[in-house]
All heavy atoms as a GROMACS GRO file, in nm:
protein
  576
    1ARG      N    1   2.275  -8.353   2.567
    1ARG     CA    2   2.363  -8.463   2.540
    1ARG      C    3   2.290  -8.596   2.513
    1ARG      O    4   2.329  -8.673   2.430
    1ARG     CB    5   2.461  -8.484   2.655
    1ARG     CG    6   2.562  -8.369   2.665
    1ARG     CD    7   2.669  -8.414   2.769
    1ARG     NE    8   2.764  -8.307   2.785
    1ARG     CZ    9   2.877  -8.298   2.716
    1ARG    NH1   10   2.902  -8.384   2.620
    1ARG    NH2   11   2.962  -8.200   2.734
    2GLU      N   12   2.185  -8.619   2.590
    2GLU     CA   13   2.107  -8.740   2.571
    2GLU      C   14   2.039  -8.745   2.436
    2GLU      O   15   2.044  -8.850   2.367
    2GLU     CB   16   2.002  -8.751   2.680
    2GLU     CG   17   2.056  -8.763   2.822
    2GLU     CD   18   2.133  -8.891   2.847
    2GLU    OE1   19   2.090  -8.999   2.792
    2GLU    OE2   20   2.232  -8.888   2.916
    3VAL      N   21   1.976  -8.640   2.394
    3VAL     CA   22   1.907  -8.632   2.265
    3VAL      C   23   2.009  -8.650   2.151
    3VAL      O   24   1.985  -8.726   2.054
    3VAL     CB   25   1.830  -8.502   2.247
    3VAL    CG1   26   1.766  -8.488   2.113
    3VAL    CG2   27   1.720  -8.496   2.355
    4LEU      N   28   2.122  -8.578   2.157
    4LEU     CA   29   2.222  -8.593   2.057
    4LEU      C   30   2.284  -8.734   2.054
    4LEU      O   31   2.296  -8.790   1.942
    4LEU     CB   32   2.341  -8.490   2.076
    4LEU     CG   33   2.458  -8.498   1.986
    4LEU    CD1   34   2.416  -8.471   1.837
    4LEU    CD2   35   2.565  -8.406   2.029
    5GLY      N   36   2.311  -8.787   2.170
    5GLY     CA   37   2.363  -8.926   2.171
    5GLY      C   38   2.262  -9.029   2.118
    5GLY      O   39   2.295  -9.116   2.045
    6PHE      N   40   2.134  -9.012   2.152
    6PHE     CA   41   2.029  -9.102   2.103
    6PHE      C   42   2.020  -9.087   1.949
    6PHE      O   43   2.007  -9.189   1.880
    6PHE     CB   44   1.893  -9.071   2.168
    6PHE     CG   45   1.785  -9.154   2.114
    6PHE    CD1   46   1.772  -9.286   2.155
    6PHE    CD2   47   1.691  -9.099   2.030
    6PHE    CE1   48   1.669  -9.365   2.108
    6PHE    CE2   49   1.585  -9.177   1.978
    6PHE     CZ   50   1.574  -9.311   2.018
    7ALA      N   51   2.022  -8.966   1.898
    7ALA     CA   52   2.014  -8.944   1.754
    7ALA      C   53   2.133  -9.006   1.682
    7ALA      O   54   2.112  -9.076   1.580
    7ALA     CB   55   2.005  -8.797   1.725
    8LEU      N   56   2.254  -8.988   1.735
    8LEU     CA   57   2.373  -9.046   1.670
    8LEU      C   58   2.371  -9.200   1.682
    8LEU      O   59   2.403  -9.268   1.587
    8LEU     CB   60   2.500  -8.988   1.735
    8LEU     CG   61   2.533  -8.847   1.692
    8LEU    CD1   62   2.654  -8.799   1.777
    8LEU    CD2   63   2.565  -8.841   1.547
    9ALA      N   64   2.331  -9.251   1.797
    9ALA     CA   65   2.322  -9.397   1.815
    9ALA      C   66   2.219  -9.457   1.719
    9ALA      O   67   2.245  -9.564   1.660
    9ALA     CB   68   2.295  -9.435   1.957
   10SER      N   69   2.111  -9.385   1.699
   10SER     CA   70   2.004  -9.438   1.606
   10SER      C   71   2.057  -9.439   1.464
   10SER      O   72   2.036  -9.528   1.386
   10SER     CB   73   1.885  -9.350   1.616
   10SER     OG   74   1.826  -9.360   1.744
   11LEU      N   75   2.128  -9.332   1.426
   11LEU     CA   76   2.183  -9.323   1.292
   11LEU      C   77   2.290  -9.430   1.268
   11LEU      O   78   2.284  -9.500   1.166
   11LEU     CB   79   2.243  -9.183   1.270
   11LEU     CG   80   2.313  -9.162   1.135
   11LEU    CD1   81   2.208  -9.168   1.025
   11LEU    CD2   82   2.387  -9.031   1.131
   12VAL      N   83   2.375  -9.450   1.367
   12VAL     CA   84   2.482  -9.551   1.356
   12VAL      C   85   2.417  -9.690   1.347
   12VAL      O   86   2.456  -9.774   1.269
   12VAL     CB   87   2.580  -9.544   1.472
   12VAL    CG1   88   2.666  -9.665   1.480
   12VAL    CG2   89   2.667  -9.418   1.455
   13SER      N   90   2.314  -9.709   1.429
   13SER     CA   91   2.246  -9.848   1.428
   13SER      C   92   2.177  -9.873   1.293
   13SER      O   93   2.186  -9.986   1.245
   13SER     CB   94   2.145  -9.850   1.537
   13SER     OG   95   2.206  -9.848   1.664
   14CYS      N   96   2.119  -9.771   1.238
   14CYS     CA   97   2.056  -9.791   1.104
   14CYS      C   98   2.157  -9.822   0.996
   14CYS      O   99   2.136  -9.909   0.914
   14CYS     CB  100   1.975  -9.667   1.065
   14CYS     SG  101   1.823  -9.643   1.161
   15VAL      N  102   2.268  -9.744   0.994
   15VAL     CA  103   2.372  -9.766   0.898
   15VAL      C  104   2.438  -9.903   0.915
   15VAL      O  105   2.464  -9.977   0.822
   15VAL     CB  106   2.482  -9.653   0.901
   15VAL    CG1  107   2.596  -9.690   0.816
   15VAL    CG2  108   2.418  -9.524   0.856
   16ALA      N  109   2.460  -9.945   1.042
   16ALA     CA  110   2.514 -10.074   1.072
   16ALA      C  111   2.427 -10.189   1.033
   16ALA      O  112   2.470 -10.286   0.976
   16ALA     CB  113   2.548 -10.085   1.223
   17ALA      N  114   2.298 -10.170   1.047
   17ALA     CA  115   2.199 -10.279   1.012
   17ALA      C  116   2.202 -10.286   0.858
   17ALA      O  117   2.191 -10.400   0.807
   17ALA     CB  118   2.062 -10.243   1.063
   18CYS      N  119   2.202 -10.178   0.791
   18CYS     CA  120   2.206 -10.183   0.642
   18CYS      C  121   2.328 -10.242   0.584
   18CYS      O  122   2.329 -10.312   0.479
   18CYS     CB  123   2.182 -10.045   0.584
   18CYS     SG  124   2.022  -9.976   0.613
   19SER      N  125   2.439 -10.226   0.653
   19SER     CA  126   2.570 -10.277   0.604
   19SER      C  127   2.600 -10.416   0.658
   19SER      O  128   2.690 -10.482   0.606
   19SER     CB  129   2.681 -10.182   0.637
   19SER     OG  130   2.694 -10.170   0.778
   20GLY      N  131   2.527 -10.465   0.758
   20GLY     CA  132   2.548 -10.600   0.807
   20GLY      C  133   2.653 -10.611   0.914
   20GLY      O  134   2.697 -10.718   0.945
   21VAL      N  135   2.694 -10.497   0.974
   21VAL     CA  136   2.787 -10.507   1.089
   21VAL      C  137   2.715 -10.458   1.214
   21VAL      O  138   2.609 -10.397   1.211
   21VAL     CB  139   2.910 -10.418   1.059
   21VAL    CG1  140   2.985 -10.474   0.939
   21VAL    CG2  141   2.873 -10.275   1.038
   22GLY      N  142   2.775 -10.481   1.328
   22GLY     CA  143   2.710 -10.445   1.454
   22GLY      C  144   2.709 -10.295   1.484
   22GLY      O  145   2.615 -10.244   1.533
   23GLY      N  146   2.824 -10.229   1.458
   23GLY     CA  147   2.835 -10.088   1.491
   23GLY      C  148   2.894 -10.054   1.621
   23GLY      O  149   2.891  -9.936   1.663
   24GLY      N  150   2.937 -10.155   1.698
   24GLY     CA  151   2.992 -10.130   1.834
   24GLY      C  152   3.107 -10.043   1.837
   24GLY      O  153   3.131  -9.967   1.934
   25GLY      N  154   3.190 -10.042   1.733
   25GLY     CA  155   3.308  -9.956   1.732
   25GLY      C  156   3.275  -9.805   1.729
   25GLY      O  157   3.352  -9.728   1.768
   26LEU      N  158   3.153  -9.773   1.690
   26LEU     CA  159   3.103  -9.639   1.689
   26LEU      C  160   3.012  -9.611   1.808
   26LEU      O  161   3.002  -9.497   1.858
   26LEU     CB  162   3.037  -9.604   1.558
   26LEU     CG  163   3.125  -9.600   1.435
   26LEU    CD1  164   3.043  -9.577   1.313
   26LEU    CD2  165   3.230  -9.492   1.449
   27LEU      N  166   2.935  -9.708   1.848
   27LEU     CA  167   2.840  -9.689   1.956
   27LEU      C  168   2.911  -9.669   2.090
   27LEU      O  169   2.862  -9.586   2.170
   27LEU     CB  170   2.742  -9.812   1.967
   27LEU     CG  171   2.642  -9.825   1.854
   27LEU    CD1  172   2.570  -9.958   1.869
   27LEU    CD2  173   2.548  -9.707   1.859
   28VAL      N  174   3.015  -9.740   2.117
   28VAL     CA  175   3.083  -9.727   2.246
   28VAL      C  176   3.134  -9.582   2.266
   28VAL      O  177   3.109  -9.521   2.370
   28VAL     CB  178   3.194  -9.832   2.262
   28VAL    CG1  179   3.279  -9.802   2.390
   28VAL    CG2  180   3.136  -9.971   2.274
   29PRO      N  181   3.207  -9.524   2.167
   29PRO     CA  182   3.246  -9.383   2.185
   29PRO      C  183   3.128  -9.286   2.202
   29PRO      O  184   3.139  -9.189   2.275
   29PRO     CB  185   3.328  -9.349   2.059
   29PRO     CG  186   3.372  -9.484   2.010
   29PRO     CD  187   3.264  -9.581   2.047
   30ILE      N  188   3.018  -9.306   2.126
   30ILE     CA  189   2.904  -9.228   2.137
   30ILE      C  190   2.847  -9.226   2.279
   30ILE      O  191   2.821  -9.124   2.343
   30ILE     CB  192   2.792  -9.261   2.038
   30ILE    CG1  193   2.838  -9.225   1.895
   30ILE    CG2  194   2.658  -9.198   2.071
   30ILE    CD1  195   2.745  -9.278   1.783
   31TYR      N  196   2.833  -9.347   2.331
   31TYR     CA  197   2.781  -9.363   2.471
   31TYR      C  198   2.878  -9.311   2.576
   31TYR      O  199   2.841  -9.250   2.669
   31TYR     CB  200   2.740  -9.508   2.499
   31TYR     CG  201   2.621  -9.559   2.420
   31TYR    CD1  202   2.617  -9.690   2.372
   31TYR    CD2  203   2.515  -9.478   2.393
   31TYR    CE1  204   2.512  -9.735   2.301
   31TYR    CE2  205   2.404  -9.523   2.318
   31TYR     CZ  206   2.402  -9.652   2.271
   31TYR     OH  207   2.298  -9.701   2.204
   32ALA      N  208   3.003  -9.340   2.550
   32ALA     CA  209   3.105  -9.306   2.652
   32ALA      C  210   3.136  -9.157   2.654
   32ALA      O  211   3.142  -9.093   2.758
   32ALA     CB  212   3.232  -9.380   2.625
   33ILE      N  213   3.152  -9.094   2.537
   33ILE     CA  214   3.196  -8.950   2.530
   33ILE      C  215   3.078  -8.855   2.523
   33ILE      O  216   3.068  -8.766   2.609
   33ILE     CB  217   3.292  -8.931   2.408
   33ILE    CG1  218   3.417  -9.015   2.426
   33ILE    CG2  219   3.323  -8.788   2.390
   33ILE    CD1  220   3.505  -9.022   2.301
   34ILE      N  221   2.989  -8.880   2.429
   34ILE     CA  222   2.877  -8.783   2.412
   34ILE      C  223   2.779  -8.797   2.520
   34ILE      O  224   2.732  -8.695   2.581
   34ILE     CB  225   2.816  -8.802   2.272
   34ILE    CG1  226   2.915  -8.762   2.168
   34ILE    CG2  227   2.691  -8.715   2.256
   34ILE    CD1  228   2.874  -8.790   2.027
   35MET      N  229   2.741  -8.917   2.559
   35MET     CA  230   2.638  -8.935   2.662
   35MET      C  231   2.702  -8.948   2.803
   35MET      O  232   2.628  -8.965   2.898
   35MET     CB  233   2.551  -9.056   2.629
   35MET     CG  234   2.475  -9.039   2.503
   35MET     SD  235   2.376  -9.177   2.451
   35MET     CE  236   2.240  -9.162   2.569
   36GLN      N  237   2.835  -8.941   2.811
   36GLN     CA  238   2.908  -8.939   2.937
   36GLN      C  239   2.877  -9.059   3.028
   36GLN      O  240   2.850  -9.044   3.146
   36GLN     CB  241   2.884  -8.813   3.010
   36GLN     CG  242   2.940  -8.693   2.938
   36GLN     CD  243   2.921  -8.562   3.009
   36GLN    OE1  244   2.840  -8.554   3.102
   36GLN    NE2  245   2.994  -8.459   2.968
   37ARG      N  246   2.872  -9.182   2.967
   37ARG     CA  247   2.843  -9.305   3.040
   37ARG      C  248   2.970  -9.369   3.097
   37ARG      O  249   2.963  -9.456   3.177
   37ARG     CB  250   2.769  -9.402   2.958
   37ARG     CG  251   2.632  -9.356   2.908
   37ARG     CD  252   2.539  -9.351   3.024
   37ARG     NE  253   2.406  -9.314   2.977
   37ARG     CZ  254   2.314  -9.248   3.050
   37ARG    NH1  255   2.343  -9.219   3.169
   37ARG    NH2  256   2.204  -9.212   2.995
   38GLY      N  257   3.084  -9.333   3.041
   38GLY     CA  258   3.209  -9.403   3.075
   38GLY      C  259   3.219  -9.534   2.998
   38GLY      O  260   3.114  -9.588   2.954
   39VAL      N  261   3.336  -9.586   2.990
   39VAL     CA  262   3.353  -9.708   2.912
   39VAL      C  263   3.281  -9.829   2.971
   39VAL      O  264   3.232  -9.908   2.906
   39VAL     CB  265   3.506  -9.738   2.894
   39VAL    CG1  266   3.526  -9.867   2.820
   39VAL    CG2  267   3.571  -9.621   2.819
   40HIS      N  268   3.286  -9.835   3.106
   40HIS     CA  269   3.224  -9.948   3.178
   40HIS      C  270   3.070  -9.950   3.161
   40HIS      O  271   3.012 -10.053   3.171
   40HIS     CB  272   3.260  -9.949   3.323
   40HIS     CG  273   3.407  -9.978   3.341
   40HIS    ND1  274   3.464 -10.105   3.315
   40HIS    CD2  275   3.510  -9.900   3.382
   40HIS    CE1  276   3.596 -10.097   3.339
   40HIS    NE2  277   3.626  -9.975   3.382
   41GLY      N  278   3.012  -9.834   3.138
   41GLY     CA  279   2.871  -9.829   3.114
   41GLY      C  280   2.834  -9.832   2.965
   41GLY      O  281   2.728  -9.878   2.928
   42ALA      N  282   2.925  -9.783   2.887
   42ALA     CA  283   2.899  -9.776   2.743
   42ALA      C  284   2.906  -9.915   2.671
   42ALA      O  285   2.826  -9.937   2.581
   42ALA     CB  286   2.999  -9.681   2.674
   43ALA      N  287   2.998  -9.998   2.717
   43ALA     CA  288   3.014 -10.128   2.652
   43ALA      C  289   2.891 -10.216   2.662
   43ALA      O  290   2.843 -10.273   2.560
   43ALA     CB  291   3.139 -10.199   2.709
   44PRO      N  292   2.833 -10.239   2.780
   44PRO     CA  293   2.709 -10.321   2.788
   44PRO      C  294   2.589 -10.250   2.717
   44PRO      O  295   2.509 -10.322   2.664
   44PRO     CB  296   2.683 -10.334   2.931
   44PRO     CG  297   2.784 -10.263   3.012
   44PRO     CD  298   2.882 -10.199   2.918
   45LEU      N  299   2.583 -10.117   2.718
   45LEU     CA  300   2.480 -10.049   2.655
   45LEU      C  301   2.493 -10.070   2.500
   45LEU      O  302   2.387 -10.089   2.434
   45LEU     CB  303   2.481  -9.902   2.694
   45LEU     CG  304   2.365  -9.815   2.643
   45LEU    CD1  305   2.230  -9.872   2.690
   45LEU    CD2  306   2.384  -9.674   2.691
   46SER      N  307   2.612 -10.065   2.448
   46SER     CA  308   2.637 -10.091   2.311
   46SER      C  309   2.597 -10.235   2.273
   46SER      O  310   2.536 -10.260   2.170
   46SER     CB  311   2.785 -10.068   2.279
   46SER     OG  312   2.815 -10.107   2.150
   47ALA      N  313   2.635 -10.329   2.360
   47ALA     CA  314   2.602 -10.469   2.336
   47ALA      C  315   2.446 -10.492   2.329
   47ALA      O  316   2.396 -10.561   2.241
   47ALA     CB  317   2.661 -10.565   2.437
   48ALA      N  318   2.382 -10.427   2.418
   48ALA     CA  319   2.231 -10.433   2.424
   48ALA      C  320   2.168 -10.369   2.298
   48ALA      O  321   2.076 -10.423   2.241
   48ALA     CB  322   2.177 -10.368   2.549
   49THR      N  323   2.228 -10.259   2.254
   49THR     CA  324   2.178 -10.196   2.134
   49THR      C  325   2.198 -10.287   2.013
   49THR      O  326   2.109 -10.302   1.928
   49THR     CB  327   2.251 -10.063   2.113
   49THR    OG1  328   2.235  -9.982   2.226
   49THR    CG2  329   2.198  -9.987   1.991
   50ILE      N  330   2.312 -10.351   2.003
   50ILE     CA  331   2.345 -10.442   1.889
   50ILE      C  332   2.251 -10.560   1.896
   50ILE      O  333   2.202 -10.606   1.789
   50ILE     CB  334   2.492 -10.481   1.893
   50ILE    CG1  335   2.582 -10.356   1.863
   50ILE    CG2  336   2.521 -10.592   1.792
   50ILE    CD1  337   2.727 -10.374   1.892
   51LEU      N  338   2.229 -10.616   2.015
   51LEU     CA  339   2.137 -10.731   2.026
   51LEU      C  340   1.998 -10.694   1.982
   51LEU      O  341   1.935 -10.769   1.913
   51LEU     CB  342   2.134 -10.780   2.170
   51LEU     CG  343   2.035 -10.890   2.201
   51LEU    CD1  344   2.070 -11.016   2.125
   51LEU    CD2  345   2.024 -10.919   2.349
   52GLY      N  346   1.951 -10.575   2.022
   52GLY     CA  347   1.821 -10.529   1.978
   52GLY      C  348   1.812 -10.518   1.826
   52GLY      O  349   1.712 -10.561   1.764
   53GLY      N  350   1.915 -10.464   1.764
   53GLY     CA  351   1.917 -10.452   1.619
   53GLY      C  352   1.917 -10.590   1.548
   53GLY      O  353   1.854 -10.611   1.448
   54ALA      N  354   1.991 -10.688   1.610
   54ALA     CA  355   1.996 -10.820   1.548
   54ALA      C  356   1.861 -10.886   1.557
   54ALA      O  357   1.819 -10.955   1.464
   54ALA     CB  358   2.104 -10.902   1.623
   55VAL      N  359   1.795 -10.870   1.671
   55VAL     CA  360   1.660 -10.932   1.685
   55VAL      C  361   1.559 -10.871   1.586
   55VAL      O  362   1.484 -10.939   1.525
   55VAL     CB  363   1.607 -10.917   1.832
   55VAL    CG1  364   1.459 -10.952   1.843
   55VAL    CG2  365   1.695 -10.998   1.924
   56VAL      N  366   1.565 -10.742   1.568
   56VAL     CA  367   1.476 -10.673   1.470
   56VAL      C  368   1.507 -10.723   1.327
   56VAL      O  369   1.415 -10.748   1.251
   56VAL     CB  370   1.490 -10.518   1.484
   56VAL    CG1  371   1.423 -10.452   1.369
   56VAL    CG2  372   1.430 -10.469   1.610
   57ASN      N  373   1.630 -10.732   1.293
   57ASN     CA  374   1.674 -10.786   1.161
   57ASN      C  375   1.629 -10.928   1.142
   57ASN      O  376   1.580 -10.963   1.032
   57ASN     CB  377   1.824 -10.778   1.140
   57ASN     CG  378   1.864 -10.637   1.102
   57ASN    OD1  379   1.791 -10.562   1.045
   57ASN    ND2  380   1.988 -10.602   1.136
   58LEU      N  381   1.637 -11.012   1.245
   58LEU     CA  382   1.589 -11.150   1.235
   58LEU      C  383   1.441 -11.154   1.209
   58LEU      O  384   1.390 -11.224   1.122
   58LEU     CB  385   1.628 -11.229   1.360
   58LEU     CG  386   1.577 -11.370   1.365
   58LEU    CD1  387   1.641 -11.455   1.253
   58LEU    CD2  388   1.601 -11.432   1.502
   59ILE      N  389   1.362 -11.077   1.284
   59ILE     CA  390   1.219 -11.074   1.269
   59ILE      C  391   1.182 -11.022   1.129
   59ILE      O  392   1.091 -11.076   1.062
   59ILE     CB  393   1.158 -10.985   1.380
   59ILE    CG1  394   1.170 -11.057   1.511
   59ILE    CG2  395   1.010 -10.957   1.345
   59ILE    CD1  396   1.133 -10.965   1.630
   60ALA      N  397   1.255 -10.920   1.085
   60ALA     CA  398   1.223 -10.859   0.952
   60ALA      C  399   1.254 -10.957   0.837
   60ALA      O  400   1.184 -10.961   0.736
   60ALA     CB  401   1.300 -10.732   0.930
   61ASN      N  402   1.354 -11.044   0.860
   61ASN     CA  403   1.396 -11.132   0.746
   61ASN      C  404   1.350 -11.277   0.761
   61ASN      O  405   1.367 -11.359   0.671
   61ASN     CB  406   1.550 -11.137   0.733
   61ASN     CG  407   1.605 -11.002   0.684
   61ASN    OD1  408   1.547 -10.943   0.597
   61ASN    ND2  409   1.712 -10.960   0.747
   62ALA      N  410   1.273 -11.304   0.865
   62ALA     CA  411   1.233 -11.440   0.894
   62ALA      C  412   1.140 -11.500   0.786
   62ALA      O  413   1.153 -11.616   0.747
   62ALA     CB  414   1.166 -11.456   1.028
   63GLN      N  415   1.055 -11.418   0.732
   63GLN     CA  416   0.960 -11.472   0.634
   63GLN      C  417   0.997 -11.434   0.488
   63GLN      O  418   0.922 -11.473   0.394
   63GLN     CB  419   0.822 -11.414   0.662
   63GLN     CG  420   0.766 -11.458   0.800
   63GLN     CD  421   0.754 -11.609   0.807
   63GLN    OE1  422   0.712 -11.673   0.712
   63GLN    NE2  423   0.788 -11.662   0.921
   64ARG      N  424   1.104 -11.366   0.465
   64ARG     CA  425   1.146 -11.326   0.331
   64ARG      C  426   1.197 -11.449   0.253
   64ARG      O  427   1.246 -11.540   0.306
   64ARG     CB  428   1.255 -11.221   0.335
   64ARG     CG  429   1.201 -11.090   0.388
   64ARG     CD  430   1.302 -10.983   0.382
   64ARG     NE  431   1.342 -10.955   0.244
   64ARG     CZ  432   1.445 -10.893   0.210
   64ARG    NH1  433   1.526 -10.839   0.300
   64ARG    NH2  434   1.478 -10.869   0.080
   65MET      N  435   1.171 -11.443   0.120
   65MET     CA  436   1.216 -11.553   0.035
   65MET      C  437   1.346 -11.511  -0.040
   65MET      O  438   1.362 -11.392  -0.063
   65MET     CB  439   1.108 -11.587  -0.065
   65MET     CG  440   0.983 -11.638  -0.004
   65MET     SD  441   1.009 -11.793   0.085
   65MET     CE  442   1.033 -11.908  -0.049
   66HIS      N  443   1.422 -11.606  -0.078
   66HIS     CA  444   1.546 -11.581  -0.156
   66HIS      C  445   1.508 -11.528  -0.289
   66HIS      O  446   1.410 -11.570  -0.354
   66HIS     CB  447   1.617 -11.715  -0.173
   66HIS     CG  448   1.755 -11.700  -0.227
   66HIS    ND1  449   1.784 -11.682  -0.360
   66HIS    CD2  450   1.877 -11.697  -0.165
   66HIS    CE1  451   1.914 -11.665  -0.379
   66HIS    NE2  452   1.978 -11.679  -0.262
   67PRO      N  453   1.577 -11.427  -0.339
   67PRO     CA  454   1.537 -11.360  -0.466
   67PRO      C  455   1.557 -11.445  -0.591
   67PRO      O  456   1.489 -11.419  -0.691
   67PRO     CB  457   1.624 -11.235  -0.470
   67PRO     CG  458   1.738 -11.263  -0.380
   67PRO     CD  459   1.691 -11.358  -0.278
   68HIS      N  460   1.647 -11.544  -0.588
   68HIS     CA  461   1.676 -11.622  -0.708
   68HIS      C  462   1.647 -11.771  -0.692
   68HIS      O  463   1.680 -11.846  -0.782
   68HIS     CB  464   1.825 -11.605  -0.745
   68HIS     CG  465   1.862 -11.461  -0.765
   68HIS    ND1  466   1.811 -11.384  -0.862
   68HIS    CD2  467   1.948 -11.380  -0.690
   68HIS    CE1  468   1.867 -11.261  -0.852
   68HIS    NE2  469   1.948 -11.259  -0.747
   69ALA      N  470   1.584 -11.812  -0.583
   69ALA     CA  471   1.554 -11.950  -0.562
   69ALA      C  472   1.421 -11.965  -0.490
   69ALA      O  473   1.375 -11.868  -0.426
   69ALA     CB  474   1.665 -12.018  -0.482
   70THR      N  475   1.360 -12.082  -0.492
   70THR     CA  476   1.236 -12.099  -0.426
   70THR      C  477   1.261 -12.158  -0.287
   70THR      O  478   1.226 -12.272  -0.261
   70THR     CB  479   1.146 -12.193  -0.511
   70THR    OG1  480   1.213 -12.314  -0.533
   70THR    CG2  481   1.103 -12.134  -0.641
   71ARG      N  482   1.323 -12.081  -0.203
   71ARG     CA  483   1.350 -12.118  -0.069
   71ARG      C  484   1.356 -11.996   0.023
   71ARG      O  485   1.368 -11.881  -0.034
   71ARG     CB  486   1.485 -12.194  -0.057
   71ARG     CG  487   1.607 -12.117  -0.100
   71ARG     CD  488   1.730 -12.197  -0.089
   71ARG     NE  489   1.848 -12.129  -0.137
   71ARG     CZ  490   1.918 -12.040  -0.066
   71ARG    NH1  491   1.884 -12.005   0.054
   71ARG    NH2  492   2.024 -11.984  -0.126
   72PRO      N  493   1.341 -12.012   0.153
   72PRO     CA  494   1.349 -11.894   0.242
   72PRO      C  495   1.487 -11.828   0.234
   72PRO      O  496   1.590 -11.891   0.200
   72PRO     CB  497   1.319 -11.950   0.381
   72PRO     CG  498   1.262 -12.082   0.358
   72PRO     CD  499   1.313 -12.135   0.224
   73LEU      N  500   1.493 -11.701   0.269
   73LEU     CA  501   1.618 -11.624   0.270
   73LEU      C  502   1.709 -11.679   0.380
   73LEU      O  503   1.828 -11.690   0.359
   73LEU     CB  504   1.590 -11.476   0.297
   73LEU     CG  505   1.704 -11.383   0.291
   73LEU    CD1  506   1.766 -11.382   0.151
   73LEU    CD2  507   1.661 -11.240   0.325
   74ILE      N  508   1.652 -11.714   0.494
   74ILE     CA  509   1.728 -11.776   0.603
   74ILE      C  510   1.722 -11.928   0.596
   74ILE      O  511   1.611 -11.987   0.586
   74ILE     CB  512   1.679 -11.730   0.740
   74ILE    CG1  513   1.687 -11.576   0.748
   74ILE    CG2  514   1.754 -11.797   0.848
   74ILE    CD1  515   1.623 -11.517   0.875
   75ASP      N  516   1.830 -11.995   0.593
   75ASP     CA  517   1.837 -12.141   0.590
   75ASP      C  518   1.833 -12.189   0.734
   75ASP      O  519   1.934 -12.195   0.808
   75ASP     CB  520   1.966 -12.187   0.523
   75ASP     CG  521   1.970 -12.333   0.503
   75ASP    OD1  522   1.875 -12.406   0.552
   75ASP    OD2  523   2.060 -12.386   0.437
   76TRP      N  524   1.708 -12.216   0.782
   76TRP     CA  525   1.684 -12.251   0.918
   76TRP      C  526   1.750 -12.381   0.963
   76TRP      O  527   1.784 -12.400   1.076
   76TRP     CB  528   1.537 -12.258   0.946
   76TRP     CG  529   1.467 -12.127   0.932
   76TRP    CD1  530   1.389 -12.080   0.826
   76TRP    CD2  531   1.477 -12.012   1.022
   76TRP    NE1  532   1.352 -11.955   0.846
   76TRP    CE2  533   1.400 -11.909   0.964
   76TRP    CE3  534   1.537 -11.996   1.144
   76TRP    CZ2  535   1.386 -11.786   1.027
   76TRP    CZ3  536   1.521 -11.874   1.205
   76TRP    CH2  537   1.450 -11.770   1.153
   77ASP      N  538   1.771 -12.480   0.865
   77ASP     CA  539   1.835 -12.602   0.899
   77ASP      C  540   1.983 -12.576   0.941
   77ASP      O  541   2.027 -12.642   1.040
   77ASP     CB  542   1.833 -12.702   0.775
   77ASP     CG  543   1.693 -12.744   0.746
   77ASP    OD1  544   1.610 -12.748   0.839
   77ASP    OD2  545   1.663 -12.775   0.629
   78ILE      N  546   2.051 -12.496   0.871
   78ILE     CA  547   2.189 -12.461   0.911
   78ILE      C  548   2.196 -12.383   1.040
   78ILE      O  549   2.276 -12.405   1.128
   78ILE     CB  550   2.261 -12.385   0.794
   78ILE    CG1  551   2.281 -12.476   0.678
   78ILE    CG2  552   2.392 -12.330   0.844
   78ILE    CD1  553   2.344 -12.407   0.556
   79LEU      N  554   2.097 -12.291   1.050
   79LEU     CA  555   2.097 -12.206   1.170
   79LEU      C  556   2.071 -12.283   1.296
   79LEU      O  557   2.133 -12.257   1.403
   79LEU     CB  558   1.988 -12.096   1.155
   79LEU     CG  559   1.973 -11.997   1.265
   79LEU    CD1  560   2.094 -11.907   1.268
   79LEU    CD2  561   1.844 -11.925   1.253
   80LEU      N  562   1.985 -12.384   1.291
   80LEU     CA  563   1.941 -12.459   1.407
   80LEU      C  564   2.031 -12.577   1.440
   80LEU      O  565   2.005 -12.648   1.535
   80LEU     CB  566   1.798 -12.494   1.402
   80LEU     CG  567   1.699 -12.377   1.390
   80LEU    CD1  568   1.562 -12.420   1.367
   80LEU    CD2  569   1.712 -12.287   1.510
   81THR      N  570   2.130 -12.612   1.358
   81THR     CA  571   2.212 -12.725   1.387
   81THR      C  572   2.346 -12.686   1.446
   81THR      O  573   2.382 -12.574   1.447
   81THR     CB  574   2.245 -12.811   1.254
   81THR    OG1  575   2.301 -12.724   1.157
   81THR    CG2  576   2.113 -12.870   1.210
   0.00000   0.00000   0.00000
């Protein structure tokens, strides 16, 4: 169950990262049903998984440049205000 749950959670996280959504709607049932964590254990585990994916995406995109303009992909001025 752990290996199957980890594989499914990894797949869902990859698809969610590519599509720009968190994936919590699929991660919670995976953790709750397949990995038998229960809802009270699955929700925070899902939130931690989504946070980890968001941090990885931020690190991956931090230095990228906009494809059609001479500026960074992330507008840090808007982000930090």
